[in-house]
Steps between C-alpha positions, in 0.01 A plus 500: 500500500389510866349842446300374203375204698406720795308733266317212340402357840389843623295548185332161535412561866362851439306382197346220707405737780323743266330219309313409823304829515126466543509125450249393772133601504363642824159628609350701782275306731284569802481204735658281226231591245622675186362854465473452122268237353718422199875550435478700173574849368133597520461392868429778751604493866235662718400486867228662705597779735382292800697184400657302778765227511869449443642638179798312362674441170552140400672308231213328321407202295261602228246242379220508252252645748695577818798681646661300780735686742819319583764704686492851646754752373619833639334818371460870575174698509432844354171686455393688188278798574200507268478879487866584424636168371782544757671186626613490858685231680278347772801374694870430447443154633508187284197286565415139449151564634303797633149549616325671209290709738825662626563629146138593431496741792718728287292449183180650362278364226671539165853474643714202413722279707826451307708189567871495415707189494848529653647218294537526119418138453130558551247629240205674664293643215196566726687725740232771517202414721208745461310585818123508441 
């Protein structure tokens, strides 16, 4: 009986943990301004190659016409090479904020900055930021 109870409790806990995947919406921002203009599947994340400011990923509140950043989360940065489509890890470090110009030094037009969440609770559908 104890084994059955233990198995049921373990199942309930693991089921609850996995049910929390990608539950909270997040968005990339530069100086607390969302890179995308709308939080939708057709939105494109793009920045200029000479952009400046602090890049961070925030939990967001999504309104009718605005995206409001709330709390920074940890993320990693990779760069996707435009010519070869190769992804390479910019750094092993987890960031809560990084100067976007520090990343852009290693990018050329057509490359993409790729943001990776380090916590499975967060959904970041606009993780690829095209460098123009």
